[in-house]
C-alpha positions in Angstrom: 0.0 0.0 0.0 1.2 3.5 -0.8 1.6 5.5 2.4 2.2 8.8 0.6 -1.1 10.5 -0.1 0.5 12.9 -2.6 1.2 9.9 -4.9 -2.4 9.3 -5.4 -3.7 10.9 -8.6 -6.9 12.8 -8.3 -9.9 12.2 -10.6 -11.0 15.5 -11.8 -14.6 15.7 -12.9 -15.7 12.9 -10.7 -17.6 13.2 -7.4 -15.7 12.4 -4.3 -17.2 10.5 -1.4 -16.5 10.2 2.3 -17.4 7.2 4.4 -17.3 7.5 8.2 -16.8 3.8 9.1 -17.1 2.4 12.6 -14.6 -0.5 12.9 -15.7 -1.8 16.3 -13.3 -2.2 19.3 -10.4 -4.6 19.1 -11.6 -7.5 17.0 -11.4 -6.7 13.3 -14.2 -9.2 12.5 -16.6 -6.8 14.1 -16.4 -4.6 11.0 -19.8 -4.5 9.2 -20.3 -5.8 5.6 -20.9 -2.3 4.5 -17.7 -1.1 6.0 -15.7 -3.9 4.3 -17.3 -3.0 1.0 -16.4 0.6 1.3 -12.8 -0.2 2.3 -12.5 -2.4 -0.8 -13.5 0.6 -3.0 -11.5 3.2 -1.2 -8.8 5.4 -2.8 -7.7 6.8 0.5 -8.0 5.5 4.0 -7.4 7.4 7.2 -6.6 4.9 9.9 -7.4 4.6 13.6 -5.0 5.8 16.4 -4.2 2.3 17.8 -2.1 2.1 21.0 0.1 -0.9 21.4 1.0 -3.9 19.1 -2.2 -5.8 19.7 -4.5 -3.0 18.4 -2.0 -2.3 15.6 -2.9 -5.8 14.4 -6.5 -4.6 14.3 -5.5 -1.8 12.0 -3.6 -4.2 9.7 -6.5 -6.6 9.5 -8.9 -3.8 8.5 -6.6 -2.6 5.8 -6.5 -6.1 4.3 -9.9 -5.3 2.9 -8.4 -2.6 0.7 -6.9 -2.6 -2.8 -3.1 -2.9 -2.9 -2.7 0.6 -4.3 -4.8 2.4 -1.7 -3.3 5.4 0.0 -3.1 5.0 3.7 -2.8 8.1 5.9 -2.0 8.0 9.6 -3.9 10.5 11.8 -0.5 11.8 13.1 0.4 12.9 9.6 -2.5 15.3 9.4 -1.2 17.8 11.9 -4.4 18.1 13.8 -6.4 18.8 10.6 -7.8 15.3 9.9 -11.2 16.5 8.8 -9.6 19.0 6.4 -7.4 16.3 4.9 -10.4 14.0 4.3 -12.5 16.8 2.7 -9.6 17.8 0.5 -9.1 14.3 -0.9 -12.9 14.0 -1.5 -12.9 17.4 -3.4 -10.2 15.8 -5.7 -12.8 13.2 -6.6 -11.4 10.4 -4.5 -13.3 7.9 -2.4 -12.2 8.4 1.2 -12.8 6.2 4.2 -12.2 7.5 7.7 -12.0 4.7 10.2 -13.2 5.0 13.8 -12.6 2.7 16.7 -16.1 1.8 17.8 -19.0 3.9 16.3 -18.3 7.2 14.5 -21.2 8.9 16.3 -20.8 7.4 19.8 -17.8 8.5 21.8 -15.9 9.5 18.6 -15.8 12.8 16.6 -17.7 11.6 13.6 -20.2 14.4 13.8 -17.5 17.0 13.3 -16.4 15.4 10.0 -20.0 14.9 8.9 -20.5 18.7 9.4 -17.3 19.5 7.6 -18.4 17.4 4.6 -21.9 19.0 4.6 -20.4 22.5 4.7 -18.0 21.7 1.8 -20.8 20.1 -0.3 -19.1 16.7 -0.2 -21.2 13.6 -0.3 -20.8 11.4 2.8 -22.3 8.5 4.6 -22.0 7.1 8.1 -21.5 3.4 8.6 -22.3 2.5 12.3 -20.0 0.3 14.2 -20.2 -1.6 17.4 -19.5 0.7 20.3 -17.2 -0.3 23.1 -20.1 0.5 25.4 -22.0 -2.6 24.4 -19.3 -4.7 22.7 -16.7 -4.8 25.4 -19.2 -5.9 28.2 -20.5 -8.5 25.8 -17.0 -9.9 25.2 -16.5 -9.9 29.0 -19.7 -11.8 29.6 -21.5 -8.9 31.4 -25.2 -8.3 30.7 -25.9 -4.6 30.9 -29.6 -5.0 31.5 -30.1 -8.2 33.5 -33.5 -9.0 34.9 -34.6 -6.2 37.2 -32.5 -3.5 35.5 -34.3 -1.1 33.2 -31.7 1.6 32.7 -28.1 1.9 31.5 -26.2 5.1 31.8 -23.0 5.9 29.9 -20.6 8.3 31.5 -17.4 9.8 30.0 -14.9 10.0 32.9 -12.9 12.6 31.0 -15.8 15.0 31.4 -15.0 17.5 34.0 -18.6 18.3 34.6 -19.8 14.8 35.6 -21.9 15.0 38.7 -21.2 11.6 40.3 -23.6 12.3 43.1 -26.7 11.7 41.0 -25.6 8.2 40.0 -26.3 6.4 43.3 -29.3 4.4 42.0 -28.6 0.7 42.8 -30.8 -0.7 40.1 -29.1 1.2 37.2 -26.1 0.0 35.3 -23.2 2.5 34.8 -20.8 2.1 31.9 -17.8 4.4 32.5 -15.6 5.3 29.6 -12.0 6.4 29.9 -11.3 6.1 33.7 -7.7 6.7 34.4 -5.7 3.8 35.7 -3.4 5.9 37.9 -4.6 8.8 39.8 -1.1 10.1 40.2 -0.8 10.5 36.4 -4.2 11.3 35.0 -3.4 11.8 31.4 -7.1 12.4 30.5 -7.6 14.9 33.3 -10.5 12.8 34.6 -10.9 10.8 37.8 -9.2 7.5 38.4 -10.8 4.2 39.5 -10.5 5.0 43.2 -12.1 8.4 42.8 -15.0 7.0 40.8 -15.6 4.3 43.4 -15.5 6.7 46.3 -17.8 9.1 44.5 -20.3 6.4 43.8 -20.2 5.2 47.4 -20.7 8.7 48.6 -23.7 9.0 46.2 -25.4 6.0 47.9 -24.1 2.9 46.2 -23.2 0.2 48.7 -19.5 -0.7 49.0 -20.4 -4.2 48.0 -21.8 -3.1 44.6 -20.3 -5.4 42.0 -17.9 -3.7 39.5 -15.8 -4.9 36.6 -12.9 -3.4 34.7 -12.2 -4.7 31.2 -9.0 -3.7 29.6 -8.0 -4.1 26.0 -11.5 -5.2 25.3 -12.3 -7.5 22.3 -8.6 -8.2 21.8 -6.6 -11.3 22.7 -5.0 -9.3 25.5 -8.4 -8.6 27.1 -8.5 -8.9 30.9 -11.5 -8.5 33.1 -11.1 -7.9 36.9 -14.4 -8.4 38.8 -14.6 -6.7 42.2 -16.6 -4.4 44.4 -16.6 -0.6 44.8 -14.7 -1.1 48.0 -12.0 -3.5 46.8 -11.6 -2.5 43.1 -8.3 -0.6 43.4 -6.7 -3.3 45.5 -7.9 -6.0 43.2 -6.5 -4.2 40.1 -3.1 -3.8 41.8 -3.2 -7.5 42.6 -4.1 -8.4 39.0 -1.3 -6.2 37.7 1.2 -7.9 40.1 0.2 -11.3 38.6 1.1 -10.1 35.1 -2.2 -8.7 33.8 -0.7 -5.2 33.6 -2.3 -3.9 30.4 -4.0 -0.7 31.6 -5.5 1.0 28.5 -8.0 1.3 27.0 -10.2 0.4 29.9 -14.0 0.3 30.5 -15.7 0.2 34.0 -19.1 -1.4 34.5 -21.0 -0.9 37.7 -24.2 -2.7 38.5 -26.0 -6.0 39.1 -25.0 -7.6 35.7 -21.4 -7.8 36.8 -22.4 -10.6 39.2 -23.1 -12.8 36.1 -19.6 -12.3 34.6 -17.9 -15.4 36.1 -20.8 -17.6 34.9 -21.2 -16.0 31.4 -17.5 -15.3 30.6 -16.9 -16.9 27.2 -14.1 -15.0 25.4 -11.4 -15.0 28.1 -12.3 -18.5 29.2 -11.5 -20.1 25.8 -8.9 -22.8 26.3 -6.0 -21.1 24.4 -7.1 -17.5 25.1 -4.2 -15.2 24.2 -1.7 -18.0 23.5 0.8 -17.0 20.8 1.2 -20.2 18.8 3.9 -20.8 16.2 2.6 -22.7 13.2 5.6 -23.9 11.1 3.8 -23.8 7.8 3.2 -21.4 4.9 0.1 -19.1 5.1 -1.5 -21.2 2.3 -0.9 -24.5 4.2 -1.8 -23.1 7.6 -5.1 -21.3 6.7 -7.5 -23.9 8.1 -5.2 -24.7 11.0 -4.8 -21.1 12.0 -8.6 -20.5 11.8 -9.1 -23.5 14.1 -6.6 -22.1 16.6 -8.3 -18.7 16.5 -11.5 -20.4 17.4 -9.8 -21.7 20.6 -8.7 -18.1 21.4 -5.1 -18.4 20.2 -3.0 -16.0 18.1 -1.4 -18.2 15.4 1.7 -17.0 13.7 2.8 -18.8 10.5 6.6 -19.3 10.2 7.4 -21.5 7.1 10.3 -23.9 7.8 10.1 -25.6 4.3 10.3 -24.0 0.9 8.7 -26.0 -1.9 10.6 -25.9 -5.3 10.2 -27.7 -8.6 12.2 -30.9 -9.3 15.7 -30.3 -10.6 14.7 -31.9 -13.9 11.2 -32.0 -15.4 11.4 -35.2 -17.4 9.9 -37.5 -14.8 6.8 -35.3 -14.3 6.4 -34.9 -18.0 6.3 -38.7 -18.5 3.9 -39.0 -15.5 1.4 -36.5 -17.1 1.6 -38.3 -20.4 1.0 -41.6 -18.7 -2.1 -40.2 -17.0 -3.5 -39.0 -20.3 -2.7 -42.2 -22.2 -4.0 -44.6 -19.6 -0.8 -45.9 -18.2 -2.0 -45.9 -14.6 -4.8 -47.6 -12.7 -4.2 -45.5 -9.5 -2.7 -42.2 -8.5 -1.8 -41.7 -4.8 -1.4 -38.2 -3.4 0.5 -37.9 -0.1 0.3 -34.1 0.4 -1.3 -30.9 -0.7 1.9 -29.9 -2.4 1.8 -33.1 -4.5 -1.7 -32.1 -5.7 -0.5 -28.6 -6.4 2.5 -29.8 -8.4 0.4 -32.1 -10.6 -2.3 -29.4 -11.1 0.2 -26.8 -12.1 1.8 -29.2 -14.6 -1.7 -30.0 -16.0 -2.5 -26.3 -16.4 0.8 -25.7 -18.3 -0.4 -28.3 -20.8 -4.0 -27.0 -21.0 -5.4 -30.0 -19.2 -7.8 -30.2 -16.3 -9.4 -32.7 -14.0 -11.0 -34.5 -16.9 -7.7 -36.1 -17.7 -8.2 -38.2 -14.6 -11.2 -40.0 -16.1 -10.8 -43.7 -15.7 -8.0 -43.4 -13.0 -8.6 -44.2 -9.4 -7.3 -41.6 -6.9 -6.1 -42.1 -3.4 -5.4 -39.4 -0.8 -3.4 -39.8 2.4 -5.7 -37.6 4.5 -8.6 -35.1 4.6 -6.5 -32.0 3.8 -5.0 -33.7 0.7 -8.5 -34.8 -0.2 -9.9 -31.3 0.1 -7.2 -30.1 -2.2 -8.2 -32.7 -4.8 -11.8 -31.7 -4.5 -10.9 -28.1 -5.1 -9.2 -29.4 -8.4 -12.5 -31.2 -9.3 -11.4 -34.7 -8.3 -13.3 -36.9 -5.8 -10.9 -39.3 -4.1 -11.8 -43.0 -4.3 -9.7 -44.1 -1.3 -8.8 -42.6 2.0 -7.3 -44.1 5.1 -9.2 -44.5 8.4 -9.8 -41.2 10.2 -7.6 -42.3 13.1 -4.6 -43.1 10.9 -4.2 -40.5 8.1 -0.7 -41.5 7.0 1.2 -43.5 4.4 0.9 -46.6 6.6 -2.9 -45.9 7.1 -3.3 -45.7 3.3 -1.5 -49.0 2.8 -3.8 -50.6 5.4 -6.8 -50.0 3.2 -5.1 -50.3 -0.2 -6.6 -53.3 -2.3 -4.1 -56.0 -3.4 -3.5 -56.3 -7.1 -5.8 -58.8 -8.8 -4.8 -59.6 -12.4 -8.4 -60.7 -13.3 -10.1 -57.6 -11.9 -7.4 -54.9 -12.5 -6.8 -54.1 -16.1 -3.6 -52.1 -15.3 -1.1 -52.9 -12.5 0.7 -49.6 -12.4 0.4 -46.9 -9.7 1.6 -43.3 -9.9 3.0 -41.8 -6.7 4.0 -38.1 -7.1 5.6 -36.9 -3.9 8.4 -34.9 -2.3 12.1 -35.8 -2.8 12.5 -36.5 0.9 9.3 -38.6 1.4 9.5 -41.9 3.3 9.2 -45.2 1.4 6.3 -46.5 3.6 3.6 -46.0 0.9 5.7 -47.1 -2.0 7.0 -50.2 -0.3 3.6 -51.1 1.1 1.7 -50.8 -2.2 4.5 -52.8 -4.0 4.1 -55.5 -1.5 0.5 -55.8 -2.5 1.5 -56.7 -6.0 1.3 -53.3 -7.7 4.0 -51.7 -9.8 4.8 -48.2 -8.5 6.2 -45.3 -10.5 7.7 -43.2 -7.7 8.0 -39.6 -9.2 9.6 -36.6 -7.6 6.8 -33.9 -8.0 8.5 -31.3 -5.9 11.6 -30.7 -3.7 11.5 -29.5 -0.2 14.4 -27.3 1.0 14.9 -25.5 4.3 13.2 -22.1 4.3 15.0 -18.8 5.0 15.3 -17.9 8.7 12.4 -15.8 10.0 12.9 -12.2 11.0 15.1 -11.6 14.1 12.1 -10.6 16.4 10.5 -14.0 15.6 13.8 -15.9 16.2 14.2 -14.1 19.5 10.6 -14.9 20.5 11.2 -18.6 19.7 14.4 -18.8 21.8 13.3 -16.4 24.5 9.9 -17.8 25.4 7.8 -15.3 23.5 5.6 -18.1 22.0 3.3 -20.1 24.3 3.3 -23.2 22.0 4.8 -24.6 18.9 2.9 -27.1 16.6 5.2 -29.5 14.9 3.4 -31.2 11.9 6.3 -33.5 10.9 9.8 -34.5 11.8 11.2 -32.2 9.1 9.5 -29.2 10.7 11.3 -29.9 13.9 14.7 -30.2 12.2 14.2 -27.2 10.0 12.8 -24.9 12.7 15.7 -25.6 15.0 18.0 -25.1 12.0 16.7 -21.7 11.0 15.6 -20.2 14.3 17.0 -22.3 17.2 15.3 -24.4 19.8 12.1 -23.3 21.4 12.4 -22.0 25.0 12.0 -24.3 27.9 8.6 -22.9 28.9 7.1 -23.2 25.4 4.5 -26.0 25.0 5.6 -28.5 22.4 2.8 -30.2 20.5 3.5 -32.8 17.8 1.4 -34.6 15.2 2.5 -38.2 16.0 5.0 -40.6 17.6 7.7 -40.2 14.9 7.6 -36.4 15.2 7.7 -36.8 19.0 10.8 -38.9 18.7 12.5 -36.3 16.6 11.6 -33.5 19.0 13.0 -35.5 21.9 16.2 -36.2 20.0 16.6 -32.4 19.9 16.2 -32.2 23.6 12.6 -30.9 23.7 10.0 -32.2 26.1 6.9 -33.1 24.2 3.8 -32.0 26.0 1.1 -32.9 23.5 0.8 -35.7 21.0 -2.2 -35.7 18.6 -4.4 -38.8 19.0 -4.4 -39.2 15.2 -2.1 -37.8 12.5 -4.0 -34.8 11.3 -3.3 -31.1 11.9 -6.9 -30.6 13.0 -6.5 -33.3 15.7 -3.2 -31.6 16.7 -4.9 -28.3 17.2 -7.7 -29.9 19.2 -5.2 -31.8 21.4 -3.4 -28.5 22.2 -6.8 -26.9 23.0 -7.5 -29.8 25.4 -4.1 -29.3 27.0 -4.8 -25.6 27.5 -8.2 -26.4 29.0 -6.7 -28.8 31.5 -4.1 -26.2 32.5 -6.7 -23.6 32.9 -9.0 -25.9 35.0 -6.1 -26.9 37.3 -5.1 -23.3 37.9 -8.7 -22.3 38.8 -9.1 -25.3 41.1 -5.9 -24.3 42.9 -7.0 -20.7 43.2 -4.1 -19.6 41.1 -4.2 -17.0 38.2 -4.6 -18.4 34.7 -1.3 -17.6 33.1 -0.1 -18.4 29.6 3.2 -20.4 29.4 5.0 -17.3 28.2 3.8 -15.5 31.4 5.3 -18.1 33.7 8.8 -18.0 35.2 11.1 -18.4 32.4 14.2 -19.5 34.3 13.2 -23.0 35.0 14.5 -25.8 32.9 12.4 -28.1 30.8 13.1 -31.8 31.6 13.4 -34.2 28.7 11.6 -37.5 28.8 
């Protein structure tokens, strides 16, 4: 994306347009469909002021909806004249999106930009977003209007004219925006938590009134501290001492609904909430795995350890394709998504498609490979049992060659140059003649950026998923050994053996050899760790938050 607004050519003679788009707090998936559509059409986008790296990810995810050539302008670049910059670009005939955290018209200054557009004769529209007032309590599991509560009041703690004495009603929920974390340094000029609590007690609220502070709401760093008006400040300090020391942005909820939080908490109680998980695969390979991990509350980070390259000489693959077209093979066995991709790309070079597989039976080593085949238009004829998706599992269900029933005895096996011989030897033992063809080469990927390497070695990751023995060897080779506190999860016994050979203690072994089962097993591990901490009355800490000096024992 082009960060320089002056490089964007204007479109004289066309009507500019301004969209005030609410992006919701924290979670980029809270963006509305209308907001996403306007971002996709935008010529210029003015981003949100996002404090900290976690909310910076929010910004990046929002900009992923835009065209590659969009001009991105940071608010700090506007010298305090953001509205004038927006109007100026719209007058040049450009489509401008101004992003707001939350809702443009609720707690933001969208009304000022709308008025500036009206005065300038620029067409504009407002796209509502989810306000932190409702979204953050929902993410924390706090109902604002539980049974018996008929009123919710929203207060801006920055406002110097707030009369706290009139908010003593015990059957009214208060949502307090922008309370300062530290009364000794009130950057907003408003009261801190202790002053708010004392003011509400003085107004008539009992000291036992339940209150909750949610910080970094709707992000994977969200923390909610439930307390009372009397004990809130002490409980916040205690939480900070235990490692939950993210202080802004924060939202305070006062009222009966807070009592439901422990029972209704769903976001922070997910088994891998906030875990930074290293996935040693490319983004294309890791898409479904990363999505599954996000569903468990984790923050996956793809770090490729293997680079896939074409075979050194193309003759083998050329003969294999000709053999498929001319009826040389009875079966084709695919052992990876990369093998499917290699054959598909070679077919497309020759102007062929899935119809060339007519009359050929197709086997796949597992569900991911099968899904890749289906995307190519091929329905696999043979899959191993769900609990053994491997070369050995495919051999276990492979039919023996029968000269009377099988018109052709030859099997094509396109695979990686470093693949094991399990499938080839197993199918040969069943009487088939196997053409073992190198469809692609796997080489060690380039080292990841230095911050990632440091996080791997320094305990910045909570878990690492190893999907093969080669990912263990290659990750250690390009980035070093994971830290002693990092949870090591592996896809099967062979991968576990390799990890142990490198001095790593294996914490999680998938019950079956599939990446989906591996992610589920890590989730179960996290769930048990969480339950044990709660049962012992200890804080629920991620592995990276625990003492990093202890040594990991090998087994």
